[in-house]
N, C-alpha and C positions, 0 to 999 in steps of 0.2 A: 855555251852561254848560260849564265845563271838567271833564273826567273824569280823576281821578287813579288810578293803579294801586295804589300802596301808601301810604296816608295813615293814620297811627296814631291820629289824633284822632277823637273822638266829636263829631258835628256836630248841628245843629238842622235839621230838615226845613223848607224854605221856607214850608210851610203850617202852621207850628207852632201858630198860634192857631185853626186850623180844626178841629183834632182829628179827623183822618181815622180814626184807630184807634177813637175813641169812636163815630163814626158807624157803622163796621163792626160794633162790638160791639152797638149798638142794633139794627141790621138782623138780626144773627145771633140775638139773643135774642127779637126780636119775630116775625120771619118764618122763622127757621131758615136764613137766607141768609148766606153768608160769602164775601165777595170775596177774591180773592188779594191779598196784599201786593205792592207793586211791588218789583222787584229792585233798581233804582237810582232814586234820588230827587234832586231839586234841593235844595240847602242854602242856608242864610242867607248863607254866605260866597261863594256863586257856584259851588261845585263840584258835581259829580254823584258821589255815593258810594253804596255798597250801603246799602239801608234799614237793615240790621242795625247800621250804623255811625252811627245817629242816635238821639237821645233827646229827649223833651220836658222832661226833668227837669234843672233847673239843676245839681244835684250831679253829674251824669254828663257834661255837655258840656265838652269840653276845648279846643275851637276857640274862640279869643278873638273872632274876627270873628262867629262864629255866636252866641256869648253876647251880644254887643252887638246883633246883629240881633234876637234873641229878646226882649231887653229893650225895644227900640223897638217891636216888634210888640205886646207885651203892654201897653205904655203907650198905644199907639194904640187898641187894642181897649177898654181901660178907659175912655178918653174917649168913645168911641162908645157904649158900653153905658150910661154915666152920662147922656149926652144923651138916649138913647132913653127912659130912665126918667122924664125930665122932660117929654117930649112929651105934649100932650093926647091922650087916647084910647089911649095906649100899653097894650099887653097885659102889660107888665111894670111893677110898681110902682116908685116911686122908691127905696123901701127895698131891694127885691130888686136893682135896678140898681146901687145903691151897694155892696151886698155883693159882687156879681159884679165890679164895678170894683175894689174893694179887693183881691179875690183876684188879679186880674191885675196890679195895682200891686205886690203882694207878690212875685209871680213875677218881675216886671221887676226889682225890687230884688235878688232872689236871683240872677238872671242877671248883674247888674252886680257882684255880689260885695259889696254894701254891707249 
């Protein structure tokens, strides 16, 4: 990954759908543990930028390549979650899986600007 010195854009972390911040919040609230945020992260467009220059929110991301990446990732996750809900013996119901998939499709749509 390439690291840029001065990039004014807000990017998407390459792990946008994994929600690392959400995981940290759960650990902090459950066990009182709080991991340090990374200083520099990989982004959807292939750059390494300061974590502070990233956002998972479509209305904040200004890098077009990152927006496209996030849209694809959210669509991919929506398909995976929906399939999971249809599997026999799944711990997530088809209804819940569809709701989660719909949320990710909505995010993908918002990242694409439609």
